[in-house]
C-alpha positions as CSV (number, residue, x, y, z in Angstrom):
1,M,-36.2,-15.9,-16.6
2,I,-33.3,-15.2,-18.8
3,A,-30.1,-13.7,-17.5
4,V,-27.0,-12.7,-19.4
5,I,-24.3,-12.4,-16.8
6,Q,-21.1,-10.6,-17.8
7,R,-18.0,-10.6,-15.5
8,V,-16.9,-7.0,-15.6
9,S,-14.2,-4.8,-14.2
10,Q,-16.7,-1.9,-14.4
11,G,-20.2,-1.2,-15.5
12,K,-22.5,1.8,-15.7
13,V,-26.1,2.5,-16.6
14,S,-27.3,6.0,-17.6
15,V,-30.8,7.4,-18.3
16,D,-31.0,10.8,-20.0
17,G,-27.3,11.4,-19.5
18,K,-27.5,10.8,-15.8
19,T,-25.7,7.8,-14.2
20,V,-28.3,5.7,-12.3
21,G,-26.1,2.7,-11.5
22,E,-22.4,2.0,-11.5
23,I,-20.1,-0.8,-10.2
24,K,-16.5,-1.9,-10.3
25,K,-15.6,-5.6,-10.2
26,G,-18.6,-7.9,-10.4
27,F,-21.4,-8.8,-12.7
28,L,-23.4,-6.8,-15.1
29,I,-26.7,-8.8,-15.4
30,L,-29.2,-8.3,-18.2
31,L,-32.5,-9.8,-17.0
32,G,-35.5,-10.7,-19.0
33,V,-38.7,-11.9,-17.4
34,M,-41.0,-14.3,-19.3
35,D,-44.8,-14.5,-18.8
36,S,-44.4,-18.0,-17.3
37,D,-41.8,-17.0,-14.7
38,T,-42.5,-17.3,-11.0
39,E,-41.2,-16.0,-7.7
40,Q,-39.5,-19.4,-7.1
41,E,-37.5,-18.9,-10.3
42,A,-36.4,-15.4,-9.3
43,V,-35.2,-16.8,-6.0
44,L,-33.4,-19.7,-7.6
45,L,-31.8,-17.6,-10.3
46,A,-30.5,-15.1,-7.7
47,R,-29.0,-17.9,-5.6
48,K,-27.3,-19.5,-8.7
49,T,-26.0,-16.1,-9.8
50,A,-24.5,-15.2,-6.5
51,S,-22.8,-18.6,-6.3
52,L,-21.6,-18.6,-9.9
53,R,-17.9,-19.4,-9.8
54,V,-16.2,-17.5,-12.6
55,F,-13.6,-15.4,-10.7
56,E,-10.1,-16.8,-10.7
57,D,-8.5,-18.4,-7.6
58,E,-4.7,-18.2,-6.9
59,E,-4.1,-20.9,-9.6
60,G,-5.9,-18.9,-12.3
61,K,-8.9,-21.3,-12.3
62,M,-12.5,-19.9,-12.4
63,N,-13.3,-21.2,-8.9
64,I,-14.6,-18.2,-6.9
65,S,-18.1,-16.8,-6.7
66,L,-19.3,-13.2,-6.8
67,A,-20.3,-13.5,-3.1
68,Q,-16.9,-14.8,-2.1
69,I,-15.0,-11.9,-3.7
70,K,-17.5,-9.4,-2.2
71,G,-18.2,-8.2,-5.7
72,S,-21.1,-6.0,-6.9
73,A,-24.0,-6.6,-9.3
74,L,-25.5,-4.2,-11.8
75,V,-28.9,-5.5,-12.8
76,V,-30.6,-4.1,-16.0
77,S,-34.1,-5.1,-17.0
78,Q,-34.1,-6.2,-20.7
79,F,-37.4,-7.5,-22.1
80,T,-35.8,-8.0,-25.5
81,L,-34.1,-11.1,-24.1
82,C,-37.6,-12.6,-24.3
83,A,-37.8,-12.1,-28.1
84,D,-39.4,-14.8,-30.2
85,V,-37.7,-14.8,-33.6
86,K,-39.0,-18.1,-35.0
87,K,-41.1,-16.4,-37.7
88,G,-40.2,-13.5,-40.0
89,N,-37.7,-10.8,-39.3
90,R,-39.5,-8.8,-36.6
91,P,-39.2,-10.2,-33.1
92,S,-42.3,-10.9,-31.1
93,F,-42.4,-10.1,-27.4
94,S,-45.7,-11.8,-26.6
95,Q,-44.0,-14.2,-24.2
96,S,-42.4,-11.5,-22.1
97,A,-44.2,-10.8,-18.8
98,E,-46.5,-7.8,-18.6
99,P,-44.6,-4.8,-17.1
100,S,-46.0,-4.8,-13.5
101,R,-45.3,-8.5,-13.1
102,A,-41.9,-8.2,-14.7
103,Q,-41.0,-5.3,-12.5
104,M,-42.1,-7.2,-9.3
105,L,-39.9,-10.3,-10.3
106,Y,-37.0,-8.1,-11.3
107,E,-37.1,-6.3,-7.9
108,L,-37.4,-9.7,-6.2
109,F,-34.3,-11.0,-8.0
110,C,-32.4,-7.9,-6.9
111,R,-33.5,-8.4,-3.3
112,Q,-32.6,-12.0,-3.4
113,L,-29.1,-11.2,-4.7
114,R,-28.6,-9.1,-1.5
115,E,-30.0,-12.0,0.6
116,N,-27.4,-14.3,-1.0
117,G,-24.5,-12.2,0.1
118,I,-24.1,-9.5,-2.7
119,E,-23.9,-6.4,-0.6
120,R,-23.9,-3.9,-3.4
121,V,-26.7,-4.3,-6.0
122,E,-27.1,-1.4,-8.4
123,T,-30.0,-1.2,-11.0
124,G,-31.0,0.6,-14.0
125,V,-34.5,2.2,-14.3
126,F,-37.1,-0.4,-15.1
127,G,-38.8,0.4,-18.4
128,A,-36.6,3.3,-19.3
129,H,-34.4,3.7,-22.4
130,M,-30.9,3.1,-20.9
131,D,-27.3,3.5,-22.0
132,V,-25.3,0.6,-20.7
133,S,-21.5,0.6,-20.7
134,L,-19.1,-2.0,-19.4
135,V,-15.7,-3.5,-19.5
136,N,-16.1,-7.2,-19.9
137,D,-13.4,-9.0,-17.9
138,G,-12.1,-12.0,-19.8
139,P,-14.4,-11.8,-21.6
140,V,-16.6,-14.0,-19.5
141,T,-20.3,-14.1,-20.4
142,I,-22.7,-16.7,-19.0
143,Y,-26.3,-17.3,-20.2
144,Y,-28.9,-18.6,-17.7
145,D,-32.4,-19.6,-18.7
146,T,-34.5,-20.9,-15.7
147,D,-36.3,-23.3,-18.2
148,I,-33.3,-25.6,-17.7
149,W,-34.3,-26.1,-14.0
150,R,-38.0,-26.2,-14.7
151,K,-37.6,-29.1,-17.2
152,Q,-35.8,-31.1,-14.5
153,E,-38.8,-31.1,-12.2
């Protein structure tokens, strides 16, 4: 799984002009699911995301997690994160998970965020064309790829 995590002061997702998910302080998470991804990786990624310490403490150091600040998460499915651009100029998406499996792992990731102390988890609409807006706070953007943990096994 690939997650692009942006620390935001606000974020919003709309479909056909209607807001479907909106948060204030927290993370806007773009999530891509690869065909090789497992439930175990969704669980691990959610735990790591909820514990990611990128909010400032009283000394101005990034030392506090999303769970600790009682922040929100807005999770947007984005299969284009799985693009293979090794050849040519047109990306291939053959390594992204098929839609029903991707949706199951996406939903599991969202449930696991809640189980890891993130009380408010908003989402986009899986598979829809979405308009995403955000105010990146910092800017702080973190890239997670669960392959880094798979290779350590």
